[in-house]
N, CA, C and O atoms as a Maestro MAE file, in Angstrom:
{
 s_m_m2io_version
 :::
 2.0.0
}

f_m_ct {
 s_m_title
 :::
 protein
 m_atom[296] {
  # First column is atom index #
  i_m_mmod_type
  r_m_x_coord
  r_m_y_coord
  r_m_z_coord
  i_m_residue_number
  s_m_chain_name
  s_m_pdb_residue_name
  s_m_pdb_atom_name
  i_m_atomic_number
  :::
  1 25 1.627 -3.055 8.334 1 A "MET " " N  " 7
  2 3 2.976 -2.558 8.113 1 A "MET " " CA " 6
  3 2 2.835 -1.061 7.952 1 A "MET " " C  " 6
  4 15 1.759 -0.524 7.692 1 A "MET " " O  " 8
  5 25 4.044 -0.374 8.130 2 A "LEU " " N  " 7
  6 3 4.036 1.050 8.078 2 A "LEU " " CA " 6
  7 2 4.686 1.415 6.689 2 A "LEU " " C  " 6
  8 15 5.499 0.692 6.113 2 A "LEU " " O  " 8
  9 25 4.244 2.583 6.243 3 A "THR " " N  " 7
  10 3 4.762 3.089 4.929 3 A "THR " " CA " 6
  11 2 5.019 4.553 5.113 3 A "THR " " C  " 6
  12 15 4.418 5.175 5.988 3 A "THR " " O  " 8
  13 25 5.885 5.122 4.326 4 A "THR " " N  " 7
  14 3 6.124 6.598 4.508 4 A "THR " " CA " 6
  15 2 4.783 7.358 4.002 4 A "THR " " C  " 6
  16 15 4.044 6.930 3.115 4 A "THR " " O  " 8
  17 25 4.613 8.505 4.690 5 A "ALA " " N  " 7
  18 3 3.445 9.307 4.424 5 A "ALA " " CA " 6
  19 2 3.885 10.546 3.736 5 A "ALA " " C  " 6
  20 15 5.038 10.964 3.838 5 A "ALA " " O  " 8
  21 25 2.899 11.175 2.985 6 A "PRO " " N  " 7
  22 3 3.168 12.510 2.551 6 A "PRO " " CA " 6
  23 2 3.524 13.552 3.662 6 A "PRO " " C  " 6
  24 15 2.927 13.593 4.738 6 A "PRO " " O  " 8
  25 25 4.440 14.303 3.349 7 A "GLY " " N  " 7
  26 3 4.842 15.318 4.326 7 A "GLY " " CA " 6
  27 2 5.667 14.774 5.455 7 A "GLY " " C  " 6
  28 15 5.868 15.480 6.444 7 A "GLY " " O  " 8
  29 25 6.164 13.543 5.365 8 A "GLY " " N  " 7
  30 3 7.050 12.934 6.340 8 A "GLY " " CA " 6
  31 2 6.300 12.041 7.350 8 A "GLY " " C  " 6
  32 15 5.074 12.100 7.453 8 A "GLY " " O  " 8
  33 25 7.001 11.279 8.035 9 A "GLY " " N  " 7
  34 3 6.405 10.380 8.968 9 A "GLY " " CA " 6
  35 2 5.928 8.987 8.341 9 A "GLY " " C  " 6
  36 15 6.276 8.607 7.223 9 A "GLY " " O  " 8
  37 25 5.156 8.333 9.133 10 A "TYR " " N  " 7
  38 3 4.688 6.919 8.633 10 A "TYR " " CA " 6
  39 2 3.163 6.859 8.902 10 A "TYR " " C  " 6
  40 15 2.592 7.542 9.752 10 A "TYR " " O  " 8
  41 25 2.598 6.000 8.115 11 A "GLN " " N  " 7
  42 3 1.135 5.706 8.364 11 A "GLN " " CA " 6
  43 2 0.936 4.136 8.050 11 A "GLN " " C  " 6
  44 15 1.682 3.512 7.296 11 A "GLN " " O  " 8
  45 25 -0.066 3.631 8.667 12 A "PRO " " N  " 7
  46 3 -0.415 2.153 8.460 12 A "PRO " " CA " 6
  47 2 -0.710 1.835 6.930 12 A "PRO " " C  " 6
  48 15 -1.296 2.658 6.227 12 A "PRO " " O  " 8
  49 25 -0.311 0.691 6.478 13 A "PHE " " N  " 7
  50 3 -0.559 0.291 5.129 13 A "PHE " " CA " 6
  51 2 -1.002 -1.127 5.263 13 A "PHE " " C  " 6
  52 15 -0.234 -1.928 5.796 13 A "PHE " " O  " 8
  53 25 -2.141 -1.503 4.838 14 A "SER " " N  " 7
  54 3 -2.615 -2.866 4.986 14 A "SER " " CA " 6
  55 2 -3.665 -3.275 3.985 14 A "SER " " C  " 6
  56 15 -4.072 -2.465 3.152 14 A "SER " " O  " 8
  57 25 -4.121 -4.533 4.046 15 A "ARG " " N  " 7
  58 3 -5.137 -4.989 3.215 15 A "ARG " " CA " 6
  59 2 -4.503 -5.576 1.903 15 A "ARG " " C  " 6
  60 15 -3.344 -5.989 1.875 15 A "ARG " " O  " 8
  61 25 -5.312 -5.585 0.861 16 A "THR " " N  " 7
  62 3 -4.866 -6.103 -0.487 16 A "THR " " CA " 6
  63 2 -3.800 -5.129 -1.077 16 A "THR " " C  " 6
  64 15 -2.919 -5.567 -1.816 16 A "THR " " O  " 8
  65 25 -3.875 -3.880 -0.769 17 A "SER " " N  " 7
  66 3 -2.892 -2.920 -1.321 17 A "SER " " CA " 6
  67 2 -1.490 -3.237 -0.773 17 A "SER " " C  " 6
  68 15 -0.502 -2.983 -1.462 17 A "SER " " O  " 8
  69 25 -1.382 -3.758 0.388 18 A "ALA " " N  " 7
  70 3 -0.115 -4.076 0.977 18 A "ALA " " CA " 6
  71 2 0.342 -5.526 0.507 18 A "ALA " " C  " 6
  72 15 1.536 -5.769 0.331 18 A "ALA " " O  " 8
  73 25 -0.607 -6.437 0.319 19 A "ALA " " N  " 7
  74 3 -0.314 -7.756 0.008 19 A "ALA " " CA " 6
  75 2 0.106 -7.828 -1.476 19 A "ALA " " C  " 6
  76 15 1.045 -8.557 -1.796 19 A "ALA " " O  " 8
  77 25 -0.541 -7.115 -2.368 20 A "ALA " " N  " 7
  78 3 -0.282 -7.235 -3.799 20 A "ALA " " CA " 6
  79 2 1.181 -7.230 -4.222 20 A "ALA " " C  " 6
  80 15 1.610 -8.117 -4.959 20 A "ALA " " O  " 8
  81 25 1.977 -6.214 -3.753 21 A "PRO " " N  " 7
  82 3 3.378 -6.221 -4.169 21 A "PRO " " CA " 6
  83 2 4.178 -7.394 -3.758 21 A "PRO " " C  " 6
  84 15 5.120 -7.792 -4.444 21 A "PRO " " O  " 8
  85 25 3.793 -7.997 -2.567 22 A "PHE " " N  " 7
  86 3 4.534 -9.215 -2.079 22 A "PHE " " CA " 6
  87 2 4.158 -10.410 -2.932 22 A "PHE " " C  " 6
  88 15 5.035 -11.194 -3.294 22 A "PHE " " O  " 8
  89 25 2.889 -10.580 -3.266 23 A "VAL " " N  " 7
  90 3 2.449 -11.754 -4.017 23 A "VAL " " CA " 6
  91 2 3.013 -11.659 -5.513 23 A "VAL " " C  " 6
  92 15 3.483 -12.625 -6.113 23 A "VAL " " O  " 8
  93 25 2.904 -10.399 -6.018 24 A "THR " " N  " 7
  94 3 3.398 -10.224 -7.424 24 A "THR " " CA " 6
  95 2 4.911 -10.437 -7.451 24 A "THR " " C  " 6
  96 15 5.397 -11.034 -8.411 24 A "THR " " O  " 8
  97 25 5.668 -10.000 -6.484 25 A "GLY " " N  " 7
  98 3 7.124 -10.186 -6.430 25 A "GLY " " CA " 6
  99 2 7.466 -11.655 -6.293 25 A "GLY " " C  " 6
  100 15 8.420 -12.158 -6.886 25 A "GLY " " O  " 8
  101 25 6.663 -12.319 -5.498 26 A "THR " " N  " 7
  102 3 6.973 -13.788 -5.332 26 A "THR " " CA " 6
  103 2 6.616 -14.576 -6.588 26 A "THR " " C  " 6
  104 15 7.268 -15.569 -6.910 26 A "THR " " O  " 8
  105 25 5.568 -14.127 -7.303 27 A "ALA " " N  " 7
  106 3 5.192 -14.781 -8.536 27 A "ALA " " CA " 6
  107 2 6.331 -14.578 -9.528 27 A "ALA " " C  " 6
  108 15 6.747 -15.530 -10.188 27 A "ALA " " O  " 8
  109 25 6.829 -13.385 -9.641 28 A "ALA " " N  " 7
  110 3 8.021 -13.071 -10.530 28 A "ALA " " CA " 6
  111 2 9.228 -13.922 -10.138 28 A "ALA " " C  " 6
  112 15 9.911 -14.424 -11.030 28 A "ALA " " O  " 8
  113 25 9.524 -14.108 -8.858 29 A "LEU " " N  " 7
  114 3 10.616 -14.801 -8.331 29 A "LEU " " CA " 6
  115 2 10.425 -16.333 -8.917 29 A "LEU " " C  " 6
  116 15 11.320 -16.915 -9.530 29 A "LEU " " O  " 8
  117 25 9.200 -16.867 -8.655 30 A "LEU " " N  " 7
  118 3 8.924 -18.249 -9.070 30 A "LEU " " CA " 6
  119 2 9.127 -18.390 -10.618 30 A "LEU " " C  " 6
  120 15 9.746 -19.335 -11.106 30 A "LEU " " O  " 8
  121 25 8.578 -17.415 -11.332 31 A "TRP " " N  " 7
  122 3 8.640 -17.558 -12.774 31 A "TRP " " CA " 6
  123 2 10.011 -17.417 -13.327 31 A "TRP " " C  " 6
  124 15 10.359 -17.980 -14.365 31 A "TRP " " O  " 8
  125 25 10.821 -16.614 -12.577 32 A "SER " " N  " 7
  126 3 12.295 -16.471 -13.048 32 A "SER " " CA " 6
  127 2 13.091 -17.722 -12.938 32 A "SER " " C  " 6
  128 15 14.099 -17.889 -13.623 32 A "SER " " O  " 8
  129 25 12.620 -18.678 -12.017 33 A "THR " " N  " 7
  130 3 13.250 -19.952 -11.844 33 A "THR " " CA " 6
  131 2 12.967 -20.924 -13.008 33 A "THR " " C  " 6
  132 15 13.749 -21.832 -13.290 33 A "THR " " O  " 8
  133 25 11.805 -20.694 -13.678 34 A "ALA " " N  " 7
  134 3 11.342 -21.542 -14.805 34 A "ALA " " CA " 6
  135 2 10.399 -20.759 -15.664 34 A "ALA " " C  " 6
  136 15 9.186 -20.911 -15.516 34 A "ALA " " O  " 8
  137 25 10.868 -19.959 -16.523 35 A "PRO " " N  " 7
  138 3 10.100 -19.117 -17.442 35 A "PRO " " CA " 6
  139 2 9.160 -20.001 -18.369 35 A "PRO " " C  " 6
  140 15 8.249 -19.465 -19.001 35 A "PRO " " O  " 8
  141 25 9.361 -21.150 -18.424 36 A "ASP " " N  " 7
  142 3 8.581 -22.013 -19.417 36 A "ASP " " CA " 6
  143 2 7.259 -22.431 -18.685 36 A "ASP " " C  " 6
  144 15 6.356 -22.922 -19.363 36 A "ASP " " O  " 8
  145 25 7.110 -22.270 -17.411 37 A "LEU " " N  " 7
  146 3 5.941 -22.626 -16.667 37 A "LEU " " CA " 6
  147 2 4.752 -21.834 -17.050 37 A "LEU " " C  " 6
  148 15 4.952 -20.682 -17.434 37 A "LEU " " O  " 8
  149 25 3.513 -22.299 -16.997 38 A "SER " " N  " 7
  150 3 2.301 -21.569 -17.270 38 A "SER " " CA " 6
  151 2 1.941 -20.736 -16.059 38 A "SER " " C  " 6
  152 15 2.380 -21.020 -14.945 38 A "SER " " O  " 8
  153 25 1.142 -19.707 -16.281 39 A "ALA " " N  " 7
  154 3 0.713 -18.847 -15.275 39 A "ALA " " CA " 6
  155 2 -0.198 -19.668 -14.297 39 A "ALA " " C  " 6
  156 15 -0.264 -19.323 -13.117 39 A "ALA " " O  " 8
  157 25 -0.868 -20.699 -14.743 40 A "ALA " " N  " 7
  158 3 -1.716 -21.519 -13.903 40 A "ALA " " CA " 6
  159 2 -0.786 -22.319 -12.948 40 A "ALA " " C  " 6
  160 15 -1.126 -22.530 -11.784 40 A "ALA " " O  " 8
  161 25 0.364 -22.750 -13.445 41 A "ARG " " N  " 7
  162 3 1.296 -23.582 -12.613 41 A "ARG " " CA " 6
  163 2 1.885 -22.649 -11.526 41 A "ARG " " C  " 6
  164 15 2.004 -23.063 -10.373 41 A "ARG " " O  " 8
  165 25 2.249 -21.414 -11.873 42 A "ILE " " N  " 7
  166 3 2.729 -20.509 -10.847 42 A "ILE " " CA " 6
  167 2 1.720 -20.247 -9.837 42 A "ILE " " C  " 6
  168 15 2.017 -20.238 -8.642 42 A "ILE " " O  " 8
  169 25 0.421 -20.012 -10.301 43 A "ARG " " N  " 7
  170 3 -0.610 -19.653 -9.309 43 A "ARG " " CA " 6
  171 2 -0.877 -20.812 -8.362 43 A "ARG " " C  " 6
  172 15 -1.164 -20.600 -7.184 43 A "ARG " " O  " 8
  173 25 -0.780 -22.094 -8.893 44 A "ALA " " N  " 7
  174 3 -0.939 -23.229 -8.054 44 A "ALA " " CA " 6
  175 2 0.111 -23.334 -7.006 44 A "ALA " " C  " 6
  176 15 -0.170 -23.693 -5.863 44 A "ALA " " O  " 8
  177 25 1.367 -23.013 -7.396 45 A "ALA " " N  " 7
  178 3 2.430 -23.073 -6.397 45 A "ALA " " CA " 6
  179 2 2.299 -22.061 -5.408 45 A "ALA " " C  " 6
  180 15 2.700 -22.288 -4.267 45 A "ALA " " O  " 8
  181 25 1.738 -20.866 -5.738 46 A "LEU " " N  " 7
  182 3 1.501 -19.822 -4.737 46 A "LEU " " CA " 6
  183 2 0.373 -20.086 -3.797 46 A "LEU " " C  " 6
  184 15 0.416 -19.648 -2.647 46 A "LEU " " O  " 8
  185 25 -0.637 -20.786 -4.241 47 A "CYS " " N  " 7
  186 3 -1.865 -21.125 -3.411 47 A "CYS " " CA " 6
  187 2 -1.650 -22.408 -2.543 47 A "CYS " " C  " 6
  188 15 -2.319 -22.592 -1.525 47 A "CYS " " O  " 8
  189 25 -0.753 -23.239 -2.949 48 A "LEU " " N  " 7
  190 3 -0.414 -24.464 -2.206 48 A "LEU " " CA " 6
  191 2 -1.650 -25.110 -1.667 48 A "LEU " " C  " 6
  192 15 -1.913 -24.992 -0.470 48 A "LEU " " O  " 8
  193 25 -2.485 -25.838 -2.535 49 A "PRO " " N  " 7
  194 3 -3.640 -26.400 -2.202 49 A "PRO " " CA " 6
  195 2 -3.535 -27.450 -1.019 49 A "PRO " " C  " 6
  196 15 -4.530 -27.737 -0.354 49 A "PRO " " O  " 8
  197 25 -2.323 -27.997 -0.791 50 A "GLY " " N  " 7
  198 3 -2.231 -28.923 0.279 50 A "GLY " " CA " 6
  199 2 -2.100 -28.326 1.691 50 A "GLY " " C  " 6
  200 15 -2.056 -29.054 2.682 50 A "GLY " " O  " 8
  201 25 -2.038 -27.000 1.759 51 A "THR " " N  " 7
  202 3 -2.019 -26.263 3.067 51 A "THR " " CA " 6
  203 2 -3.364 -26.318 3.742 51 A "THR " " C  " 6
  204 15 -4.395 -25.898 3.215 51 A "THR " " O  " 8
  205 25 -3.292 -26.868 4.955 52 A "ALA " " N  " 7
  206 3 -4.531 -27.004 5.762 52 A "ALA " " CA " 6
  207 2 -4.997 -25.608 6.323 52 A "ALA " " C  " 6
  208 15 -4.199 -24.831 6.846 52 A "ALA " " O  " 8
  209 25 -6.294 -25.347 6.187 53 A "ARG " " N  " 7
  210 3 -6.725 -24.063 6.734 53 A "ARG " " CA " 6
  211 2 -7.904 -24.348 7.644 53 A "ARG " " C  " 6
  212 15 -8.684 -25.258 7.363 53 A "ARG " " O  " 8
  213 25 -8.051 -23.633 8.673 54 A "ARG " " N  " 7
  214 3 -9.083 -23.794 9.701 54 A "ARG " " CA " 6
  215 2 -10.072 -22.687 9.724 54 A "ARG " " C  " 6
  216 15 -10.958 -22.650 10.578 54 A "ARG " " O  " 8
  217 25 -9.926 -21.714 8.729 55 A "SER " " N  " 7
  218 3 -10.806 -20.524 8.683 55 A "SER " " CA " 6
  219 2 -10.822 -20.135 7.296 55 A "SER " " C  " 6
  220 15 -10.209 -20.748 6.422 55 A "SER " " O  " 8
  221 25 -11.581 -19.034 7.087 56 A "ILE " " N  " 7
  222 3 -11.632 -18.436 5.774 56 A "ILE " " CA " 6
  223 2 -10.471 -17.561 5.422 56 A "ILE " " C  " 6
  224 15 -10.336 -17.088 4.294 56 A "ILE " " O  " 8
  225 25 -9.655 -17.358 6.382 57 A "VAL " " N  " 7
  226 3 -8.421 -16.446 6.202 57 A "VAL " " CA " 6
  227 2 -7.397 -17.299 5.325 57 A "VAL " " C  " 6
  228 15 -7.018 -18.411 5.692 57 A "VAL " " O  " 8
  229 25 -7.019 -16.758 4.259 58 A "PRO " " N  " 7
  230 3 -6.006 -17.620 3.508 58 A "PRO " " CA " 6
  231 2 -4.718 -17.785 4.205 58 A "PRO " " C  " 6
  232 15 -4.408 -17.034 5.130 58 A "PRO " " O  " 8
  233 25 -3.932 -18.769 3.784 59 A "PRO " " N  " 7
  234 3 -2.638 -19.065 4.352 59 A "PRO " " CA " 6
  235 2 -1.644 -17.951 4.093 59 A "PRO " " C  " 6
  236 15 -1.785 -17.199 3.128 59 A "PRO " " O  " 8
  237 25 -0.610 -17.838 4.976 60 A "LEU " " N  " 7
  238 3 0.381 -16.804 4.666 60 A "LEU " " CA " 6
  239 2 1.225 -17.242 3.464 60 A "LEU " " C  " 6
  240 15 1.429 -18.425 3.193 60 A "LEU " " O  " 8
  241 25 1.706 -16.191 2.755 61 A "LEU " " N  " 7
  242 3 2.538 -16.421 1.589 61 A "LEU " " CA " 6
  243 2 3.889 -17.046 2.058 61 A "LEU " " C  " 6
  244 15 4.554 -16.561 2.974 61 A "LEU " " O  " 8
  245 25 4.227 -18.117 1.385 62 A "ASN " " N  " 7
  246 3 5.446 -18.814 1.766 62 A "ASN " " CA " 6
  247 2 6.264 -19.090 0.419 62 A "ASN " " C  " 6
  248 15 6.024 -20.078 -0.275 62 A "ASN " " O  " 8
  249 25 7.201 -18.193 0.114 63 A "ALA " " N  " 7
  250 3 7.918 -18.334 -1.162 63 A "ALA " " CA " 6
  251 2 8.801 -19.616 -1.161 63 A "ALA " " C  " 6
  252 15 8.936 -20.251 -2.208 63 A "ALA " " O  " 8
  253 25 9.382 -19.994 -0.051 64 A "SER " " N  " 7
  254 3 10.152 -21.227 -0.021 64 A "SER " " CA " 6
  255 2 9.311 -22.393 -0.273 64 A "SER " " C  " 6
  256 15 9.710 -23.280 -1.028 64 A "SER " " O  " 8
  257 25 8.217 -22.453 0.284 65 A "ALA " " N  " 7
  258 3 7.268 -23.661 0.008 65 A "ALA " " CA " 6
  259 2 6.809 -23.652 -1.383 65 A "ALA " " C  " 6
  260 15 6.674 -24.726 -1.970 65 A "ALA " " O  " 8
  261 25 6.564 -22.576 -1.947 66 A "SER " " N  " 7
  262 3 6.154 -22.376 -3.361 66 A "SER " " CA " 6
  263 2 7.253 -22.813 -4.294 66 A "SER " " C  " 6
  264 15 6.966 -23.460 -5.301 66 A "SER " " O  " 8
  265 25 8.468 -22.497 -4.017 67 A "LEU " " N  " 7
  266 3 9.681 -22.896 -4.817 67 A "LEU " " CA " 6
  267 2 9.750 -24.530 -4.733 67 A "LEU " " C  " 6
  268 15 9.965 -25.238 -5.717 67 A "LEU " " O  " 8
  269 25 9.546 -24.992 -3.477 68 A "ARG " " N  " 7
  270 3 9.637 -26.435 -3.381 68 A "ARG " " CA " 6
  271 2 8.557 -27.032 -4.141 68 A "ARG " " C  " 6
  272 15 8.820 -28.034 -4.807 68 A "ARG " " O  " 8
  273 25 7.276 -26.521 -4.140 69 A "ALA " " N  " 7
  274 3 6.175 -27.109 -4.857 69 A "ALA " " CA " 6
  275 2 6.548 -27.176 -6.327 69 A "ALA " " C  " 6
  276 15 6.089 -28.102 -6.996 69 A "ALA " " O  " 8
  277 25 7.335 -26.278 -6.881 70 A "LEU " " N  " 7
  278 3 7.722 -26.310 -8.306 70 A "LEU " " CA " 6
  279 2 8.962 -27.185 -8.542 70 A "LEU " " C  " 6
  280 15 9.420 -27.327 -9.676 70 A "LEU " " O  " 8
  281 25 9.501 -27.772 -7.455 71 A "GLY " " N  " 7
  282 3 10.601 -28.644 -7.652 71 A "GLY " " CA " 6
  283 2 11.936 -27.956 -7.715 71 A "GLY " " C  " 6
  284 15 12.945 -28.512 -8.150 71 A "GLY " " O  " 8
  285 25 11.898 -26.687 -7.250 72 A "ARG " " N  " 7
  286 3 13.077 -25.863 -7.277 72 A "ARG " " CA " 6
  287 2 13.704 -25.824 -5.838 72 A "ARG " " C  " 6
  288 15 13.005 -26.070 -4.855 72 A "ARG " " O  " 8
  289 25 15.038 -25.508 -5.734 73 A "ALA " " N  " 7
  290 3 15.684 -25.407 -4.470 73 A "ALA " " CA " 6
  291 2 15.145 -24.215 -3.735 73 A "ALA " " C  " 6
  292 15 14.803 -23.203 -4.346 73 A "ALA " " O  " 8
  293 25 15.067 -24.322 -2.453 74 A "ALA " " N  " 7
  294 3 14.455 -23.155 -1.694 74 A "ALA " " CA " 6
  295 2 15.447 -22.821 -0.595 74 A "ALA " " C  " 6
  296 15 15.212 -21.902 0.189 74 A "ALA " " O  " 8
  :::
 }
 m_bond[295] {
  # First column is bond index #
  i_m_from
  i_m_to
  i_m_order
  :::
  1 1 2 1
  2 2 3 1
  3 3 4 2
  4 3 5 1
  5 5 6 1
  6 6 7 1
  7 7 8 2
  8 7 9 1
  9 9 10 1
  10 10 11 1
  11 11 12 2
  12 11 13 1
  13 13 14 1
  14 14 15 1
  15 15 16 2
  16 15 17 1
  17 17 18 1
  18 18 19 1
  19 19 20 2
  20 19 21 1
  21 21 22 1
  22 22 23 1
  23 23 24 2
  24 23 25 1
  25 25 26 1
  26 26 27 1
  27 27 28 2
  28 27 29 1
  29 29 30 1
  30 30 31 1
  31 31 32 2
  32 31 33 1
  33 33 34 1
  34 34 35 1
  35 35 36 2
  36 35 37 1
  37 37 38 1
  38 38 39 1
  39 39 40 2
  40 39 41 1
  41 41 42 1
  42 42 43 1
  43 43 44 2
  44 43 45 1
  45 45 46 1
  46 46 47 1
  47 47 48 2
  48 47 49 1
  49 49 50 1
  50 50 51 1
  51 51 52 2
  52 51 53 1
  53 53 54 1
  54 54 55 1
  55 55 56 2
  56 55 57 1
  57 57 58 1
  58 58 59 1
  59 59 60 2
  60 59 61 1
  61 61 62 1
  62 62 63 1
  63 63 64 2
  64 63 65 1
  65 65 66 1
  66 66 67 1
  67 67 68 2
  68 67 69 1
  69 69 70 1
  70 70 71 1
  71 71 72 2
  72 71 73 1
  73 73 74 1
  74 74 75 1
  75 75 76 2
  76 75 77 1
  77 77 78 1
  78 78 79 1
  79 79 80 2
  80 79 81 1
  81 81 82 1
  82 82 83 1
  83 83 84 2
  84 83 85 1
  85 85 86 1
  86 86 87 1
  87 87 88 2
  88 87 89 1
  89 89 90 1
  90 90 91 1
  91 91 92 2
  92 91 93 1
  93 93 94 1
  94 94 95 1
  95 95 96 2
  96 95 97 1
  97 97 98 1
  98 98 99 1
  99 99 100 2
  100 99 101 1
  101 101 102 1
  102 102 103 1
  103 103 104 2
  104 103 105 1
  105 105 106 1
  106 106 107 1
  107 107 108 2
  108 107 109 1
  109 109 110 1
  110 110 111 1
  111 111 112 2
  112 111 113 1
  113 113 114 1
  114 114 115 1
  115 115 116 2
  116 115 117 1
  117 117 118 1
  118 118 119 1
  119 119 120 2
  120 119 121 1
  121 121 122 1
  122 122 123 1
  123 123 124 2
  124 123 125 1
  125 125 126 1
  126 126 127 1
  127 127 128 2
  128 127 129 1
  129 129 130 1
  130 130 131 1
  131 131 132 2
  132 131 133 1
  133 133 134 1
  134 134 135 1
  135 135 136 2
  136 135 137 1
  137 137 138 1
  138 138 139 1
  139 139 140 2
  140 139 141 1
  141 141 142 1
  142 142 143 1
  143 143 144 2
  144 143 145 1
  145 145 146 1
  146 146 147 1
  147 147 148 2
  148 147 149 1
  149 149 150 1
  150 150 151 1
  151 151 152 2
  152 151 153 1
  153 153 154 1
  154 154 155 1
  155 155 156 2
  156 155 157 1
  157 157 158 1
  158 158 159 1
  159 159 160 2
  160 159 161 1
  161 161 162 1
  162 162 163 1
  163 163 164 2
  164 163 165 1
  165 165 166 1
  166 166 167 1
  167 167 168 2
  168 167 169 1
  169 169 170 1
  170 170 171 1
  171 171 172 2
  172 171 173 1
  173 173 174 1
  174 174 175 1
  175 175 176 2
  176 175 177 1
  177 177 178 1
  178 178 179 1
  179 179 180 2
  180 179 181 1
  181 181 182 1
  182 182 183 1
  183 183 184 2
  184 183 185 1
  185 185 186 1
  186 186 187 1
  187 187 188 2
  188 187 189 1
  189 189 190 1
  190 190 191 1
  191 191 192 2
  192 191 193 1
  193 193 194 1
  194 194 195 1
  195 195 196 2
  196 195 197 1
  197 197 198 1
  198 198 199 1
  199 199 200 2
  200 199 201 1
  201 201 202 1
  202 202 203 1
  203 203 204 2
  204 203 205 1
  205 205 206 1
  206 206 207 1
  207 207 208 2
  208 207 209 1
  209 209 210 1
  210 210 211 1
  211 211 212 2
  212 211 213 1
  213 213 214 1
  214 214 215 1
  215 215 216 2
  216 215 217 1
  217 217 218 1
  218 218 219 1
  219 219 220 2
  220 219 221 1
  221 221 222 1
  222 222 223 1
  223 223 224 2
  224 223 225 1
  225 225 226 1
  226 226 227 1
  227 227 228 2
  228 227 229 1
  229 229 230 1
  230 230 231 1
  231 231 232 2
  232 231 233 1
  233 233 234 1
  234 234 235 1
  235 235 236 2
  236 235 237 1
  237 237 238 1
  238 238 239 1
  239 239 240 2
  240 239 241 1
  241 241 242 1
  242 242 243 1
  243 243 244 2
  244 243 245 1
  245 245 246 1
  246 246 247 1
  247 247 248 2
  248 247 249 1
  249 249 250 1
  250 250 251 1
  251 251 252 2
  252 251 253 1
  253 253 254 1
  254 254 255 1
  255 255 256 2
  256 255 257 1
  257 257 258 1
  258 258 259 1
  259 259 260 2
  260 259 261 1
  261 261 262 1
  262 262 263 1
  263 263 264 2
  264 263 265 1
  265 265 266 1
  266 266 267 1
  267 267 268 2
  268 267 269 1
  269 269 270 1
  270 270 271 1
  271 271 272 2
  272 271 273 1
  273 273 274 1
  274 274 275 1
  275 275 276 2
  276 275 277 1
  277 277 278 1
  278 278 279 1
  279 279 280 2
  280 279 281 1
  281 281 282 1
  282 282 283 1
  283 283 284 2
  284 283 285 1
  285 285 286 1
  286 286 287 1
  287 287 288 2
  288 287 289 1
  289 289 290 1
  290 290 291 1
  291 291 292 2
  292 291 293 1
  293 293 294 1
  294 294 295 1
  295 295 296 2
  :::
 }
}
């Protein structure tokens, strides 16, 4: 993804530095639907252990599937 660069213009932004805000924001969204849930339950919904993987690359973040995993409307 591209991000703004010092002095103007854009530069590539990737890896965990780019992923962290999206995952954190999704965790906050999930927790806002049920603040009584534990951090472990939120993490489990984010990781979706039932998602099949064919490589060491983790699955894409899917906020709607995570909400459904918590039993919330998506």
